[in-house]
C-alpha positions in Angstrom: 42.0 -45.7 -84.5 40.8 -44.6 -81.1 41.0 -41.4 -79.1 41.1 -41.0 -75.3 40.3 -37.6 -73.8 40.1 -36.7 -70.1 38.1 -33.6 -69.7 36.6 -31.5 -66.9 33.1 -32.5 -65.8 30.3 -30.4 -67.1 26.9 -31.2 -65.7 25.2 -30.1 -68.9 27.3 -32.3 -71.2 28.2 -35.3 -69.1 25.2 -37.3 -67.9 26.9 -40.6 -66.6 25.1 -43.3 -68.6 26.5 -45.9 -66.1 25.2 -44.2 -63.0 24.1 -47.4 -61.4 27.6 -48.9 -61.7 29.4 -46.0 -60.0 28.3 -42.4 -59.1 30.9 -41.7 -56.4 32.6 -38.8 -58.2 29.4 -36.9 -58.9 28.3 -37.3 -55.3 31.7 -36.1 -54.0 31.7 -33.2 -56.4 28.2 -32.1 -55.4 29.4 -31.8 -51.7 32.9 -30.4 -52.2 33.5 -29.2 -55.8 36.9 -27.7 -55.2 38.5 -30.5 -53.2 39.2 -33.1 -55.9 38.8 -32.2 -59.6 36.1 -34.2 -61.3 37.4 -35.5 -64.6 35.4 -37.6 -67.2 37.1 -40.0 -69.6 35.8 -40.0 -73.2 36.9 -43.0 -75.3 36.1 -42.8 -79.0 36.4 -46.1 -80.9 34.9 -46.8 -84.4 33.0 -43.5 -84.4 31.3 -44.2 -81.0 32.2 -42.3 -77.9 32.1 -44.0 -74.5 31.7 -41.8 -71.5 33.2 -42.9 -68.1 33.0 -41.3 -64.7 35.3 -43.7 -62.9 37.9 -46.4 -63.6 35.4 -48.9 -62.2 33.0 -48.1 -65.0 35.7 -48.8 -67.6 36.6 -52.1 -66.0 33.0 -53.2 -66.0 32.7 -52.2 -69.7 36.0 -54.0 -70.5 34.6 -57.1 -68.8 31.5 -56.8 -70.9 33.5 -56.6 -74.2 35.9 -59.4 -73.2 33.0 -61.8 -73.1 32.2 -63.5 -76.4 28.6 -64.4 -75.4 26.3 -62.2 -73.4 23.2 -63.1 -71.4 19.8 -62.0 -72.7 19.2 -58.3 -72.4 15.5 -58.9 -71.9 14.3 -57.5 -68.6 12.1 -59.8 -66.4 9.1 -57.5 -66.5 6.7 -60.3 -65.6 8.4 -60.9 -62.2 9.4 -57.3 -61.3 7.5 -54.1 -61.3 10.2 -52.0 -63.2 7.8 -49.3 -64.3 8.8 -46.4 -66.5 9.4 -46.0 -70.1 11.7 -48.1 -72.3 14.6 -45.7 -71.9 14.3 -45.8 -68.1 14.4 -49.6 -68.0 17.3 -50.0 -70.4 20.6 -50.9 -68.9 23.8 -49.1 -70.0 24.9 -52.0 -72.2 21.6 -52.1 -74.0 22.3 -48.7 -75.6 25.7 -49.7 -77.1 26.0 -50.1 -80.9 25.8 -53.7 -81.9 28.6 -53.4 -84.5 31.1 -52.9 -81.6 30.3 -56.4 -80.4 31.3 -58.3 -83.6 34.6 -60.2 -83.6 36.2 -57.7 -86.0 35.6 -54.6 -83.7 35.8 -56.1 -80.3 39.6 -56.3 -80.0 39.9 -52.6 -80.9 37.4 -51.7 -78.3 39.1 -53.8 -75.7 42.5 -52.4 -76.5 41.2 -48.8 -76.3 39.5 -49.6 -72.9 42.7 -51.0 -71.5 44.6 -47.9 -72.6 41.9 -45.7 -71.0 42.2 -47.6 -67.7 46.0 -46.9 -67.8 45.5 -43.2 -68.5 42.5 -42.5 -66.4 43.7 -44.3 -63.3 46.4 -41.6 -63.0 43.8 -38.9 -62.5 43.0 -38.0 -58.8 39.6 -39.2 -57.8 39.0 -41.4 -60.9 39.7 -44.6 -58.8 36.7 -44.5 -56.5 37.1 -47.8 -54.8 33.7 -49.3 -55.8 34.3 -53.0 -56.3 33.7 -54.4 -59.8 33.0 -57.9 -58.6 29.4 -57.1 -57.7 28.6 -57.1 -61.4 28.4 -60.8 -62.3 27.3 -60.4 -65.9 23.6 -59.8 -65.2 24.0 -56.3 -64.0 
C-alpha cells in the first residue's frame, strides 16, 4: 500500500535530497514566492517516504528502480578531490533503504512512482523542463 501526498513547500521540513538532479522550483520560489505555488510530492511506500521537488526527480528515481542491476556506488575518491564528510559525498540513491531494491518490493515502488508522476505532473510548476537524459545511470 502506498500513499501520495502533494503538500506546500516548507523550507524547514523539505530539504530536497535530490538537489543535484533538479532545484528549479526552489530557485524560482526564492525569487518570486507568490507567482507559482511550490508544491512537494511525498510518496510513501513500504514505510519509506520519498520526497520529490519536481517531476524530473520522480522520473530519475523511477529509472533507477526500473533497473535490475545498478553500477557500483563507490565514489572514485582516488581520482577526484571530492572532499567533505561521508554524508556530503553520498549521492541521493546511496541513502535509499536496500529492502526497496529487492525483487519483491521493486514493483510496488515502481507502481507508486508512476502514479506519483501522473498526479504530480498536474501541479503547476512541478514540470520544470530539466531533461532526465543527462542522468545515464552513473549520476
